[in-house]
N, C-alpha and C positions, 0 to 999 in steps of 0.2 A: 183853640191852641192845637197845633199838630202834636202827635204823639210818636216821635221817632224812636222811643225807647221800647225795650222788650218787657220790662217790669218796672214797678214803682216801689221805692224804698220808703216805708212809713216810719219816720223817726222824729215826729213832731214834738212829742212829750216824753217825759220820763215816767217812772212808776209812781211819782208823787202827784200825778194829775188827779184833780177832782172837779166836779161840777160839769156844766155844759160848755163845750167849745164855743169860743166867741170869735168874732172877726179879727184877723183874717184867716184864722185856723179853720173855722167852720167852712169857709169857701174852699180851702185847700183840701179838706176832707171830702167835701162834695165832689170836687174835681177828681180826686183819687178814685172814688167809688164809681164815677161815671166814665172814666177814660178807657175802660175795656181792657186794661192790662192787669196781669197778676200783681197782687200786693204782697210784699214781704215786710212784716212789721218787726221792729227791734224792741225787745223787752215787753212792751205793752201796746196793743193796737190802739191807735188814736181814738179817743172817745170812751175808753174803758178806764174807770177808776180801779185801783187795786182791790178795794174791799167793798164794792157795791155793784149795782146794776149798770150796764152800759148806757150811754146817752142815746138818744134817738138817732144821732148822726155817727154812730160808731163804725169803725172799719171792721170788715170781716176778711182778714188776710188769708191767702192761700198757704202762707208759711210764717212761722213765728221764730225769730232768732232770739234766744234769751242769753243776754250777757249778765244780767243781775236781777231779773224779775223774780218776785216772790213765787215760790212753787205753788202755793194755794191758788193763785190767780191762773196759772197755766192749767192746773187740774180743772178749775171751774170752766175755763174756755173749752177744754177738750170734752168735758162731760155735757155741757149745755149745747154746744154747737152753735152758739149765738154768733 
């Protein structure tokens, strides 16, 4: 797939996500990670549960835009650098 965009907006899940991403989301996450474009996640990066460890396929965004994400998750992301 060609990548004519400058960045990718990651808004697949909300902050209620838990468990491992399944198809077709797992493939979308894989594409986002491999497309070579900066990723901007909304509220919670895909693959991150609000109160647990990220899945193996989690997104590592260059920027996180928080509309309603719980503050403790944002602090955890910032401190762990995962």
